[in-house]
BALUMGU-850411 format. One record per residue (C-alpha): residue in three letters; x negated, y, z negated. Coordinates in steps of 0.25 Angstrom, whole numbers. Layout:
N
ALA,X,Y,Z;
...
This chain:
63
MET,79,-39,-33;
ALA,66,-43,-28;
ALA,53,-37,-33;
VAL,47,-27,-24;
VAL,33,-32,-19;
SER,22,-22,-20;
PRO,7,-22,-16;
CYS,3,-13,-27;
ASP,-9,-19,-35;
LYS,-10,-7,-45;
ILE,-22,-1,-38;
CYS,-16,12,-34;
THR,-26,21,-28;
VAL,-25,28,-14;
HIS,-36,26,-4;
PRO,-40,40,0;
ALA,-42,37,15;
THR,-30,28,17;
GLY,-20,33,7;
LEU,-16,19,3;
CYS,-16,13,-10;
VAL,-29,5,-12;
GLY,-22,-6,-20;
CYS,-10,-9,-11;
GLY,-12,-2,2;
ARG,1,6,2;
SER,2,21,4;
LEU,7,30,-7;
HIS,20,31,1;
GLU,22,16,2;
ILE,19,15,-13;
GLU,29,26,-17;
ARG,40,20,-8;
TRP,37,5,-10;
LEU,49,2,-19;
SER,59,9,-9;
TYR,53,1,3;
SER,61,-11,9;
ASP,55,-25,8;
ALA,52,-23,23;
GLU,45,-10,21;
ARG,37,-16,9;
ALA,33,-28,17;
HIS,28,-19,29;
VAL,19,-12,19;
MET,14,-24,13;
ALA,10,-30,26;
GLU,2,-18,29;
LEU,-6,-18,16;
PRO,-17,-28,19;
ALA,-21,-20,31;
ARG,-20,-7,24;
LEU,-29,-12,12;
GLU,-39,-17,22;
ALA,-40,-4,30;
MET,-41,4,17;
ARG,-53,-5,12;
ALA,-60,-1,25;
ALA,-56,14,24;
PRO,-66,24,18;
ALA,-62,28,4;
ARG,-62,43,7;
ALA,-51,51,14;
């Protein structure tokens, strides 16, 4: 069985304006469901993460 690839880098803090993890860029829903996602679903999320993290860095910190 292949290992499940995860973008988690153990910086588990939610950005107040975006609702995304500041470490990996995933939503809480995605983090919760990660192990049940198919390889295709994980690949789709992984492809979106760089843009999400960049946008989050540009977003104001308050909601």
